[in-house]
N, CA, C, O and the ligand as a Tripos MOL2 file, in Angstrom:
@<TRIPOS>MOLECULE
protein
  273   271    69     0     0
PROTEIN
NO_CHARGES

@<TRIPOS>ATOM
      1 N           9.5160    4.2640   -7.8960 N.3       1 MET1
      2 CA          8.5810    5.1460   -7.9610 C.3       1 MET1
      3 C           7.4950    4.7740   -7.2010 C.2       1 MET1
      4 O           7.1980    3.5800   -7.1730 O.2       1 MET1
      5 N           6.7920    5.6450   -6.5260 N.am      2 PRO2
      6 CA          5.6200    5.2320   -5.6220 C.3       2 PRO2
      7 C           4.2900    5.0700   -6.4700 C.2       2 PRO2
      8 O           3.8840    5.9070   -7.2770 O.2       2 PRO2
      9 N           3.6920    3.9000   -6.1750 N.am      3 ILE3
     10 CA          2.3530    3.7270   -6.9100 C.3       3 ILE3
     11 C           1.3050    3.9720   -5.7580 C.2       3 ILE3
     12 O           1.4320    3.4220   -4.6640 O.2       3 ILE3
     13 N           0.2830    4.8100   -6.0500 N.am      4 PHE4
     14 CA         -0.7330    4.8170   -5.1270 C.3       4 PHE4
     15 C          -2.0240    4.2900   -5.7060 C.2       4 PHE4
     16 O          -2.2130    4.3420   -6.9210 O.2       4 PHE4
     17 N          -2.9060    3.7940   -4.8910 N.am      5 GLU5
     18 CA         -4.0780    3.1870   -5.3990 C.3       5 GLU5
     19 C          -5.0910    4.4480   -4.8620 C.2       5 GLU5
     20 O          -4.9490    5.0740   -3.8130 O.2       5 GLU5
     21 N          -6.0580    4.6200   -5.7960 N.am      6 PHE6
     22 CA         -7.1590    5.5480   -5.6430 C.3       6 PHE6
     23 C          -8.4210    4.9720   -5.7700 C.2       6 PHE6
     24 O          -8.6480    4.0260   -6.5250 O.2       6 PHE6
     25 N          -9.4130    5.6140   -4.9180 N.am      7 GLU7
     26 CA        -10.8070    5.1500   -5.4580 C.3       7 GLU7
     27 C         -11.7130    6.4240   -5.5860 C.2       7 GLU7
     28 O         -11.9210    7.2470   -4.6940 O.2       7 GLU7
     29 N         -12.2150    6.4350   -6.8650 N.am      8 CYS8
     30 CA        -13.0240    7.4860   -7.1690 C.3       8 CYS8
     31 C         -14.2770    7.6020   -6.3170 C.2       8 CYS8
     32 O         -14.9330    6.5780   -6.1250 O.2       8 CYS8
     33 N         -14.7080    8.8760   -5.7360 N.am      9 LYS9
     34 CA        -15.8630    8.9540   -4.8260 C.3       9 LYS9
     35 C         -17.1970    9.0940   -5.6430 C.2       9 LYS9
     36 O         -18.3300    8.9460   -5.1860 O.2       9 LYS9
     37 N         -16.8670    9.3980   -6.8990 N.am     10 ASP10
     38 CA        -17.9940    9.5280   -7.9170 C.3      10 ASP10
     39 C         -18.4790    8.2250   -8.4630 C.2      10 ASP10
     40 O         -19.6750    7.9310   -8.4630 O.2      10 ASP10
     41 N         -17.4820    7.3990   -8.9570 N.am     11 CYS11
     42 CA        -18.0750    6.3060   -9.6850 C.3      11 CYS11
     43 C         -17.6810    5.0250   -9.0020 C.2      11 CYS11
     44 O         -18.0400    3.9320   -9.4410 O.2      11 CYS11
     45 N         -16.8740    5.1780   -7.8300 N.am     12 SER12
     46 CA        -16.2850    3.9570   -7.0530 C.3      12 SER12
     47 C         -15.3130    3.0690   -7.8370 C.2      12 SER12
     48 O         -15.0310    1.9170   -7.5090 O.2      12 SER12
     49 N         -14.8260    3.7200   -8.9150 N.am     13 ASN13
     50 CA        -13.6900    3.0820   -9.6350 C.3      13 ASN13
     51 C         -12.3290    3.0480   -8.7920 C.2      13 ASN13
     52 O         -11.8960    4.0640   -8.2470 O.2      13 ASN13
     53 N         -11.8110    2.0480   -8.7380 N.am     14 LYS14
     54 CA        -10.5010    1.7930   -8.1710 C.3      14 LYS14
     55 C          -9.3710    1.5890   -9.0670 C.2      14 LYS14
     56 O          -9.4670    0.7460   -9.9600 O.2      14 LYS14
     57 N          -8.1770    2.3620   -8.8990 N.am     15 PHE15
     58 CA         -7.2400    2.3030   -9.8430 C.3      15 PHE15
     59 C          -5.8730    2.7470   -9.2860 C.2      15 PHE15
     60 O          -5.7600    3.3800   -8.2360 O.2      15 PHE15
     61 N          -4.8730    2.3800  -10.0430 N.am     16 GLU16
     62 CA         -3.4950    2.7720   -9.4560 C.3      16 GLU16
     63 C          -2.7880    3.7420  -10.3830 C.2      16 GLU16
     64 O          -2.8490    3.6620  -11.6100 O.2      16 GLU16
     65 N          -2.1830    4.5690   -9.7830 N.am     17 GLU17
     66 CA         -1.4020    5.6730  -10.4150 C.3      17 GLU17
     67 C          -0.1120    5.9040   -9.9100 C.2      17 GLU17
     68 O           0.1480    6.0220   -8.7130 O.2      17 GLU17
     69 N           0.7580    5.9720  -10.9090 N.am     18 LEU18
     70 CA          2.1670    6.3340  -10.5840 C.3      18 LEU18
     71 C           2.2850    7.8580  -10.3620 C.2      18 LEU18
     72 O           1.9840    8.6750  -11.2320 O.2      18 LEU18
     73 N           2.7830    8.2090   -9.0280 N.am     19 ILE19
     74 CA          2.7980    9.6380   -8.6810 C.3      19 ILE19
     75 C           4.1140   10.2220   -9.0750 C.2      19 ILE19
     76 O           5.1450    9.7990   -8.5510 O.2      19 ILE19
     77 N           4.1380   11.2240  -10.0180 N.am     20 LYS20
     78 CA          5.4500   11.8940  -10.3190 C.3      20 LYS20
     79 C           5.3140   13.3390   -9.7740 C.2      20 LYS20
     80 O           4.5020   14.0200  -10.4000 O.2      20 LYS20
     81 N           5.8970   13.9090   -8.8070 N.am     21 GLY21
     82 CA          5.7510   15.1350   -8.4400 C.3      21 GLY21
     83 C           4.2950   15.6200   -7.9360 C.2      21 GLY21
     84 O           3.6400   14.9580   -7.1300 O.2      21 GLY21
     85 N           3.8910   16.7390   -8.4450 N.am     22 GLN22
     86 CA          2.6050   17.2350   -8.0140 C.3      22 GLN22
     87 C           1.5510   16.9920   -9.0170 C.2      22 GLN22
     88 O           0.6350   17.8080   -9.1100 O.2      22 GLN22
     89 N           1.5880   15.9380   -9.7830 N.am     23 LYS23
     90 CA          0.6410   15.5940  -10.7180 C.3      23 LYS23
     91 C          -0.6820   15.5210  -10.3890 C.2      23 LYS23
     92 O          -0.9170   14.7940   -9.4240 O.2      23 LYS23
     93 N          -1.6520   16.0770  -10.9210 N.am     24 LYS24
     94 CA         -3.1390   15.8850  -10.4570 C.3      24 LYS24
     95 C          -3.6700   14.6360  -11.0950 C.2      24 LYS24
     96 O          -3.5210   14.3450  -12.2810 O.2      24 LYS24
     97 N          -4.2840   13.9470  -10.2230 N.am     25 ILE25
     98 CA         -4.9120   12.5040  -10.5550 C.3      25 ILE25
     99 C          -6.2730   12.7020  -10.9300 C.2      25 ILE25
    100 O          -7.0130   13.4430  -10.2830 O.2      25 ILE25
    101 N          -6.6820   12.0050  -12.0590 N.am     26 TYR26
    102 CA         -8.0800   12.0240  -12.3940 C.3      26 TYR26
    103 C          -8.4270   10.6280  -12.5940 C.2      26 TYR26
    104 O          -7.5730    9.7890  -12.8810 O.2      26 TYR26
    105 N          -9.7760   10.3330  -12.4350 N.am     27 CYS27
    106 CA        -10.3370    8.9790  -12.5150 C.3      27 CYS27
    107 C         -10.1990    8.6540  -13.9500 C.2      27 CYS27
    108 O         -10.5890    9.4860  -14.7680 O.2      27 CYS27
    109 N          -9.7230    7.6140  -14.3190 N.am     28 PRO28
    110 CA         -9.5950    7.1700  -15.7460 C.3      28 PRO28
    111 C         -11.0120    6.8350  -16.3350 C.2      28 PRO28
    112 O         -11.1440    6.6280  -17.5410 O.2      28 PRO28
    113 N         -11.9870    6.7910  -15.5280 N.am     29 GLN29
    114 CA        -13.4490    6.1900  -16.0350 C.3      29 GLN29
    115 C         -14.2910    7.3520  -16.2870 C.2      29 GLN29
    116 O         -14.8500    7.5390  -17.3680 O.2      29 GLN29
    117 N         -14.3910    8.2570  -15.1230 N.am     30 CYS30
    118 CA        -15.2020    9.4940  -15.2970 C.3      30 CYS30
    119 C         -14.6730   10.8220  -15.2180 C.2      30 CYS30
    120 O         -15.4390   11.7810  -15.1180 O.2      30 CYS30
    121 N         -13.2900   10.9780  -15.2580 N.am     31 ASN31
    122 CA        -12.4720   11.9770  -15.1510 C.3      31 ASN31
    123 C         -12.6110   13.0840  -14.0140 C.2      31 ASN31
    124 O         -12.3060   14.2750  -14.0760 O.2      31 ASN31
    125 N         -13.1200   12.4070  -13.0270 N.am     32 SER32
    126 CA        -13.4520   13.0970  -11.6090 C.3      32 SER32
    127 C         -12.1320   13.2770  -11.0240 C.2      32 SER32
    128 O         -11.2880   12.4130  -11.2640 O.2      32 SER32
    129 N         -11.8070   14.3380  -10.2430 N.am     33 ASN33
    130 CA        -10.7220   14.3750   -9.2790 C.3      33 ASN33
    131 C         -11.0050   14.3810   -7.8110 C.2      33 ASN33
    132 O         -10.2650   14.8090   -6.9260 O.2      33 ASN33
    133 N         -12.2930   13.7910   -7.6780 N.am     34 ASN34
    134 CA        -12.7250   13.5360   -6.3080 C.3      34 ASN34
    135 C         -12.5110   12.2130   -5.9080 C.2      34 ASN34
    136 O         -13.3470   11.3110   -5.9520 O.2      34 ASN34
    137 N         -11.2380   12.1250   -5.4750 N.am     35 LEU35
    138 CA        -10.5940   10.7940   -5.2200 C.3      35 LEU35
    139 C         -10.2010   10.4850   -3.7650 C.2      35 LEU35
    140 O          -9.8420   11.3810   -2.9990 O.2      35 LEU35
    141 N         -10.2710    9.3360   -3.4460 N.am     36 LYS36
    142 CA         -9.7130    9.0020   -1.9500 C.3      36 LYS36
    143 C          -8.4490    8.1400   -2.2640 C.2      36 LYS36
    144 O          -8.4880    7.2770   -3.1410 O.2      36 LYS36
    145 N          -7.3300    8.3910   -1.5310 N.am     37 LYS37
    146 CA         -6.1150    7.7740   -1.6700 C.3      37 LYS37
    147 C          -6.1600    6.5800   -0.7300 C.2      37 LYS37
    148 O          -6.4760    6.7390    0.4500 O.2      37 LYS37
    149 N          -5.8150    5.2430   -1.2870 N.am     38 LEU38
    150 CA         -5.8200    4.2070   -0.6270 C.3      38 LEU38
    151 C          -4.4410    3.6980   -0.4040 C.2      38 LEU38
    152 O          -3.4980    4.1480   -1.0550 O.2      38 LEU38
    153 N          -4.2970    2.7680    0.5020 N.am     39 ILE39
    154 CA         -2.8220    2.4140    0.7800 C.3      39 ILE39
    155 C          -2.1410    1.7310   -0.4680 C.2      39 ILE39
    156 O          -2.7640    0.9320   -1.1680 O.2      39 ILE39
    157 N          -1.0410    2.0280   -0.6740 N.am     40 SER40
    158 CA         -0.3180    1.6590   -1.6350 C.3      40 SER40
    159 C          -0.2210    0.1550   -1.7650 C.2      40 SER40
    160 O           0.3760   -0.4330   -0.8630 O.2      40 SER40
    161 N          -0.7650   -0.6030   -2.8420 N.am     41 ALA41
    162 CA         -0.6010   -1.9970   -2.9620 C.3      41 ALA41
    163 C           0.8400   -2.5790   -3.1560 C.2      41 ALA41
    164 O           1.1690   -3.6930   -2.7480 O.2      41 ALA41
    165 N           1.5550   -1.8270   -3.7310 N.am     42 SER42
    166 CA          3.1090   -2.4380   -4.1320 C.3      42 SER42
    167 C           3.9470   -2.0660   -2.9120 C.2      42 SER42
    168 O           4.8860   -2.8070   -2.6200 O.2      42 SER42
    169 N           3.6890   -0.9740   -2.1650 N.am     43 GLY43
    170 CA          4.6570   -0.6710   -1.1640 C.3      43 GLY43
    171 C           4.4160   -1.3140    0.1280 C.2      43 GLY43
    172 O           4.8920   -0.8630    1.1700 O.2      43 GLY43
    173 N           3.6880   -2.3570    0.0760 N.am     44 LYS44
    174 CA          3.3080   -3.0930    1.3530 C.3      44 LYS44
    175 C           4.2830   -4.1870    1.5490 C.2      44 LYS44
    176 O           4.3030   -5.1530    0.7870 O.2      44 LYS44
    177 N           5.0780   -4.0650    2.5310 N.am     45 ILE45
    178 CA          5.9870   -5.2270    3.0010 C.3      45 ILE45
    179 C           5.6120   -5.5580    4.3230 C.2      45 ILE45
    180 O           5.5060   -4.6560    5.1540 O.2      45 ILE45
    181 N           5.3990   -6.7230    4.6180 N.am     46 SER46
    182 CA          4.9440   -7.2730    5.8850 C.3      46 SER46
    183 C           6.1730   -7.4950    6.6940 C.2      46 SER46
    184 O           7.1890   -7.9440    6.1640 O.2      46 SER46
    185 N           6.1190   -7.2060    7.9110 N.am     47 ASP47
    186 CA          7.0820   -7.5700    8.8570 C.3      47 ASP47
    187 C           7.7970   -8.9460    8.7400 C.2      47 ASP47
    188 O           9.0140   -9.1000    8.8460 O.2      47 ASP47
    189 N           6.9220   -9.8850    8.5180 N.am     48 GLU48
    190 CA          7.3570  -11.3230    8.5470 C.3      48 GLU48
    191 C           8.5210  -11.4710    7.3140 C.2      48 GLU48
    192 O           9.5850  -12.0610    7.5050 O.2      48 GLU48
    193 N           8.1530  -10.8450    6.0240 N.am     49 SER49
    194 CA          8.9630  -11.2540    5.0820 C.3      49 SER49
    195 C          10.3570  -10.5050    5.2610 C.2      49 SER49
    196 O          11.2850  -10.8060    4.5110 O.2      49 SER49
    197 N          10.5210   -9.5020    6.2750 N.am     50 LYS50
    198 CA         11.8710   -8.9610    6.3860 C.3      50 LYS50
    199 C          12.6140   -9.6870    7.4260 C.2      50 LYS50
    200 O          13.7960   -9.4540    7.6790 O.2      50 LYS50
    201 N          11.8630  -10.6150    8.0550 N.am     51 CYS51
    202 CA         12.6010  -11.2770    9.2280 C.3      51 CYS51
    203 C          13.2290  -12.4360    8.8280 C.2      51 CYS51
    204 O          12.6280  -13.0820    7.9710 O.2      51 CYS51
    205 N          14.3340  -12.8890    9.2430 N.am     52 ASN52
    206 CA         14.8270  -14.2300    9.1010 C.3      52 ASN52
    207 C          14.7310  -15.0950   10.3620 C.2      52 ASN52
    208 O          15.5620  -15.0090   11.2660 O.2      52 ASN52
    209 N          13.7330  -15.8930   10.3850 N.am     53 TRP53
    210 CA         13.2710  -16.6600   11.4460 C.3      53 TRP53
    211 C          14.2930  -17.6740   12.0000 C.2      53 TRP53
    212 O          14.1900  -18.1640   13.1250 O.2      53 TRP53
    213 N          15.3140  -17.9640   11.1080 N.am     54 ASP54
    214 CA         16.1870  -18.8960   11.4430 C.3      54 ASP54
    215 C          17.4650  -18.4160   12.3430 C.2      54 ASP54
    216 O          18.2550  -19.1450   12.9430 O.2      54 ASP54
    217 N          17.4530  -17.1250   12.2790 N.am     55 ASP55
    218 CA         18.5510  -16.3770   12.8650 C.3      55 ASP55
    219 C          18.3530  -16.6320   14.5490 C.2      55 ASP55
    220 O          17.3570  -16.2380   15.1560 O.2      55 ASP55
    221 N          19.4420  -17.3350   15.1580 N.am     56 PRO56
    222 CA         19.2500  -17.6110   16.5530 C.3      56 PRO56
    223 C          19.3230  -16.5830   17.4460 C.2      56 PRO56
    224 O          18.9830  -16.8140   18.6060 O.2      56 PRO56
    225 N          19.7480  -15.3470   17.0960 N.am     57 SER57
    226 CA         19.7060  -14.1160   17.9570 C.3      57 SER57
    227 C          18.4860  -13.5270   18.0890 C.2      57 SER57
    228 O          18.3250  -12.6380   18.9260 O.2      57 SER57
    229 N          17.4130  -13.9780   17.2270 N.am     58 LEU58
    230 CA         16.0780  -13.4330   17.2950 C.3      58 LEU58
    231 C          15.1190  -14.2850   18.1880 C.2      58 LEU58
    232 O          15.3470  -15.4880   18.3060 O.2      58 LEU58
    233 N          14.1740  -13.7730   18.7490 N.am     59 PRO59
    234 CA         13.1690  -14.5630   19.5960 C.3      59 PRO59
    235 C          12.5020  -15.6060   18.3870 C.2      59 PRO59
    236 O          12.4900  -15.3830   17.1770 O.2      59 PRO59
    237 N          12.0570  -16.5890   18.9710 N.am     60 ASN60
    238 CA         11.4130  -17.4090   17.8440 C.3      60 ASN60
    239 C          10.1720  -16.7840   17.3830 C.2      60 ASN60
    240 O           9.8520  -15.7160   17.9050 O.2      60 ASN60
    241 N           9.4470  -17.2880   16.5010 N.am     61 LYS61
    242 CA          8.3110  -16.8360   15.7960 C.3      61 LYS61
    243 C           7.1660  -16.5650   16.7300 C.2      61 LYS61
    244 O           6.4880  -15.5390   16.7790 O.2      61 LYS61
    245 N           7.0530  -17.7090   17.5050 N.am     62 GLN62
    246 CA          5.5880  -17.7570   18.3090 C.3      62 GLN62
    247 C           5.7830  -16.7020   19.4600 C.2      62 GLN62
    248 O           4.8000  -16.1160   19.9130 O.2      62 GLN62
    249 N           6.8970  -16.4910   19.8740 N.am     63 GLU63
    250 CA          7.2670  -15.7210   21.0110 C.3      63 GLU63
    251 C           7.0500  -14.0820   20.4400 C.2      63 GLU63
    252 O           6.5100  -13.2200   21.1350 O.2      63 GLU63
    253 N           7.5340  -13.8550   19.1600 N.am     64 PHE64
    254 CA          7.4290  -12.6520   18.6580 C.3      64 PHE64
    255 C           5.9300  -12.2610   18.3830 C.2      64 PHE64
    256 O           5.5960  -11.0820   18.5050 O.2      64 PHE64
    257 N           5.1530  -13.0850   18.0680 N.am     65 GLN65
    258 CA          3.7960  -13.0000   17.6180 C.3      65 GLN65
    259 C           2.8290  -12.6740   18.9380 C.2      65 GLN65
    260 O           1.7990  -12.0000   18.9730 O.2      65 GLN65
    261 N           3.4940  -13.3640   19.9780 N.am     66 ARG66
    262 CA          2.7330  -13.2110   21.3890 C.3      66 ARG66
    263 C           2.8970  -11.8930   21.8070 C.2      66 ARG66
    264 O           1.9470  -11.3380   22.3600 O.2      66 ARG66
    265 N           4.0970  -11.2160   21.6070 N.am     67 LYS67
    266 CA          4.5340   -9.9270   22.2410 C.3      67 LYS67
    267 C           3.7400   -8.8590   21.3940 C.2      67 LYS67
    268 O           3.5750   -7.7650   21.9330 O.2      67 LYS67
    269 N           3.2960   -9.0270   20.2950 N.am     68 ARG68
    270 CA          2.4560   -8.0860   19.5100 C.3      68 ARG68
    271 C           1.1200   -8.1370   19.8410 C.2      68 ARG68
    272 O           0.3130   -7.4070   19.2650 O.2      68 ARG68
    273 ZN        -14.6810    7.9660  -11.3970 Zn       69 ZN69
@<TRIPOS>BOND
     1     1     2 1
     2     2     3 1
     3     3     4 2
     4     3     5 am
     5     5     6 1
     6     6     7 1
     7     7     8 2
     8     7     9 am
     9     9    10 1
    10    10    11 1
    11    11    12 2
    12    11    13 am
    13    13    14 1
    14    14    15 1
    15    15    16 2
    16    15    17 am
    17    17    18 1
    18    18    19 1
    19    19    20 2
    20    19    21 am
    21    21    22 1
    22    22    23 1
    23    23    24 2
    24    23    25 am
    25    25    26 1
    26    26    27 1
    27    27    28 2
    28    27    29 am
    29    29    30 1
    30    30    31 1
    31    31    32 2
    32    31    33 am
    33    33    34 1
    34    34    35 1
    35    35    36 2
    36    35    37 am
    37    37    38 1
    38    38    39 1
    39    39    40 2
    40    39    41 am
    41    41    42 1
    42    42    43 1
    43    43    44 2
    44    43    45 am
    45    45    46 1
    46    46    47 1
    47    47    48 2
    48    47    49 am
    49    49    50 1
    50    50    51 1
    51    51    52 2
    52    51    53 am
    53    53    54 1
    54    54    55 1
    55    55    56 2
    56    55    57 am
    57    57    58 1
    58    58    59 1
    59    59    60 2
    60    59    61 am
    61    61    62 1
    62    62    63 1
    63    63    64 2
    64    63    65 am
    65    65    66 1
    66    66    67 1
    67    67    68 2
    68    67    69 am
    69    69    70 1
    70    70    71 1
    71    71    72 2
    72    71    73 am
    73    73    74 1
    74    74    75 1
    75    75    76 2
    76    75    77 am
    77    77    78 1
    78    78    79 1
    79    79    80 2
    80    79    81 am
    81    81    82 1
    82    82    83 1
    83    83    84 2
    84    83    85 am
    85    85    86 1
    86    86    87 1
    87    87    88 2
    88    87    89 am
    89    89    90 1
    90    90    91 1
    91    91    92 2
    92    91    93 am
    93    93    94 1
    94    94    95 1
    95    95    96 2
    96    95    97 am
    97    97    98 1
    98    98    99 1
    99    99   100 2
   100    99   101 am
   101   101   102 1
   102   102   103 1
   103   103   104 2
   104   103   105 am
   105   105   106 1
   106   106   107 1
   107   107   108 2
   108   107   109 am
   109   109   110 1
   110   110   111 1
   111   111   112 2
   112   111   113 am
   113   113   114 1
   114   114   115 1
   115   115   116 2
   116   115   117 am
   117   117   118 1
   118   118   119 1
   119   119   120 2
   120   119   121 am
   121   121   122 1
   122   122   123 1
   123   123   124 2
   124   123   125 am
   125   125   126 1
   126   126   127 1
   127   127   128 2
   128   127   129 am
   129   129   130 1
   130   130   131 1
   131   131   132 2
   132   131   133 am
   133   133   134 1
   134   134   135 1
   135   135   136 2
   136   135   137 am
   137   137   138 1
   138   138   139 1
   139   139   140 2
   140   139   141 am
   141   141   142 1
   142   142   143 1
   143   143   144 2
   144   143   145 am
   145   145   146 1
   146   146   147 1
   147   147   148 2
   148   147   149 am
   149   149   150 1
   150   150   151 1
   151   151   152 2
   152   151   153 am
   153   153   154 1
   154   154   155 1
   155   155   156 2
   156   155   157 am
   157   157   158 1
   158   158   159 1
   159   159   160 2
   160   159   161 am
   161   161   162 1
   162   162   163 1
   163   163   164 2
   164   163   165 am
   165   165   166 1
   166   166   167 1
   167   167   168 2
   168   167   169 am
   169   169   170 1
   170   170   171 1
   171   171   172 2
   172   171   173 am
   173   173   174 1
   174   174   175 1
   175   175   176 2
   176   175   177 am
   177   177   178 1
   178   178   179 1
   179   179   180 2
   180   179   181 am
   181   181   182 1
   182   182   183 1
   183   183   184 2
   184   183   185 am
   185   185   186 1
   186   186   187 1
   187   187   188 2
   188   187   189 am
   189   189   190 1
   190   190   191 1
   191   191   192 2
   192   191   193 am
   193   193   194 1
   194   194   195 1
   195   195   196 2
   196   195   197 am
   197   197   198 1
   198   198   199 1
   199   199   200 2
   200   199   201 am
   201   201   202 1
   202   202   203 1
   203   203   204 2
   204   203   205 am
   205   205   206 1
   206   206   207 1
   207   207   208 2
   208   207   209 am
   209   209   210 1
   210   210   211 1
   211   211   212 2
   212   211   213 am
   213   213   214 1
   214   214   215 1
   215   215   216 2
   216   215   217 am
   217   217   218 1
   218   218   219 1
   219   219   220 2
   220   219   221 am
   221   221   222 1
   222   222   223 1
   223   223   224 2
   224   223   225 am
   225   225   226 1
   226   226   227 1
   227   227   228 2
   228   227   229 am
   229   229   230 1
   230   230   231 1
   231   231   232 2
   232   231   233 am
   233   233   234 1
   234   234   235 1
   235   235   236 2
   236   235   237 am
   237   237   238 1
   238   238   239 1
   239   239   240 2
   240   239   241 am
   241   241   242 1
   242   242   243 1
   243   243   244 2
   244   243   245 am
   245   245   246 1
   246   246   247 1
   247   247   248 2
   248   247   249 am
   249   249   250 1
   250   250   251 1
   251   251   252 2
   252   251   253 am
   253   253   254 1
   254   254   255 1
   255   255   256 2
   256   255   257 am
   257   257   258 1
   258   258   259 1
   259   259   260 2
   260   259   261 am
   261   261   262 1
   262   262   263 1
   263   263   264 2
   264   263   265 am
   265   265   266 1
   266   266   267 1
   267   267   268 2
   268   267   269 am
   269   269   270 1
   270   270   271 1
   271   271   272 2
@<TRIPOS>SUBSTRUCTURE
     1 MET1         2 RESIDUE 1 A MET
     2 PRO2         6 RESIDUE 1 A PRO
     3 ILE3        10 RESIDUE 1 A ILE
     4 PHE4        14 RESIDUE 1 A PHE
     5 GLU5        18 RESIDUE 1 A GLU
     6 PHE6        22 RESIDUE 1 A PHE
     7 GLU7        26 RESIDUE 1 A GLU
     8 CYS8        30 RESIDUE 1 A CYS
     9 LYS9        34 RESIDUE 1 A LYS
    10 ASP10       38 RESIDUE 1 A ASP
    11 CYS11       42 RESIDUE 1 A CYS
    12 SER12       46 RESIDUE 1 A SER
    13 ASN13       50 RESIDUE 1 A ASN
    14 LYS14       54 RESIDUE 1 A LYS
    15 PHE15       58 RESIDUE 1 A PHE
    16 GLU16       62 RESIDUE 1 A GLU
    17 GLU17       66 RESIDUE 1 A GLU
    18 LEU18       70 RESIDUE 1 A LEU
    19 ILE19       74 RESIDUE 1 A ILE
    20 LYS20       78 RESIDUE 1 A LYS
    21 GLY21       82 RESIDUE 1 A GLY
    22 GLN22       86 RESIDUE 1 A GLN
    23 LYS23       90 RESIDUE 1 A LYS
    24 LYS24       94 RESIDUE 1 A LYS
    25 ILE25       98 RESIDUE 1 A ILE
    26 TYR26      102 RESIDUE 1 A TYR
    27 CYS27      106 RESIDUE 1 A CYS
    28 PRO28      110 RESIDUE 1 A PRO
    29 GLN29      114 RESIDUE 1 A GLN
    30 CYS30      118 RESIDUE 1 A CYS
    31 ASN31      122 RESIDUE 1 A ASN
    32 SER32      126 RESIDUE 1 A SER
    33 ASN33      130 RESIDUE 1 A ASN
    34 ASN34      134 RESIDUE 1 A ASN
    35 LEU35      138 RESIDUE 1 A LEU
    36 LYS36      142 RESIDUE 1 A LYS
    37 LYS37      146 RESIDUE 1 A LYS
    38 LEU38      150 RESIDUE 1 A LEU
    39 ILE39      154 RESIDUE 1 A ILE
    40 SER40      158 RESIDUE 1 A SER
    41 ALA41      162 RESIDUE 1 A ALA
    42 SER42      166 RESIDUE 1 A SER
    43 GLY43      170 RESIDUE 1 A GLY
    44 LYS44      174 RESIDUE 1 A LYS
    45 ILE45      178 RESIDUE 1 A ILE
    46 SER46      182 RESIDUE 1 A SER
    47 ASP47      186 RESIDUE 1 A ASP
    48 GLU48      190 RESIDUE 1 A GLU
    49 SER49      194 RESIDUE 1 A SER
    50 LYS50      198 RESIDUE 1 A LYS
    51 CYS51      202 RESIDUE 1 A CYS
    52 ASN52      206 RESIDUE 1 A ASN
    53 TRP53      210 RESIDUE 1 A TRP
    54 ASP54      214 RESIDUE 1 A ASP
    55 ASP55      218 RESIDUE 1 A ASP
    56 PRO56      222 RESIDUE 1 A PRO
    57 SER57      226 RESIDUE 1 A SER
    58 LEU58      230 RESIDUE 1 A LEU
    59 PRO59      234 RESIDUE 1 A PRO
    60 ASN60      238 RESIDUE 1 A ASN
    61 LYS61      242 RESIDUE 1 A LYS
    62 GLN62      246 RESIDUE 1 A GLN
    63 GLU63      250 RESIDUE 1 A GLU
    64 PHE64      254 RESIDUE 1 A PHE
    65 GLN65      258 RESIDUE 1 A GLN
    66 ARG66      262 RESIDUE 1 A ARG
    67 LYS67      266 RESIDUE 1 A LYS
    68 ARG68      270 RESIDUE 1 A ARG
    69 ZN69       273 GROUP 0 **** ****
């Protein structure tokens, strides 16, 4: 299930919420729904962790980083 991070625009509280369907999200601190959605903390997977750098069919790590 996707977990999203929110920041409350009223009190600057940051919190994470599990999103199920069209559920309305409220700030747990001040109960406002004036929220900004931030990038999910748990859904972040870096490119590097998905790559197997020992695979000889792939370009080496330095080369890969230079191309980006
Ligand atoms: Zn708040």
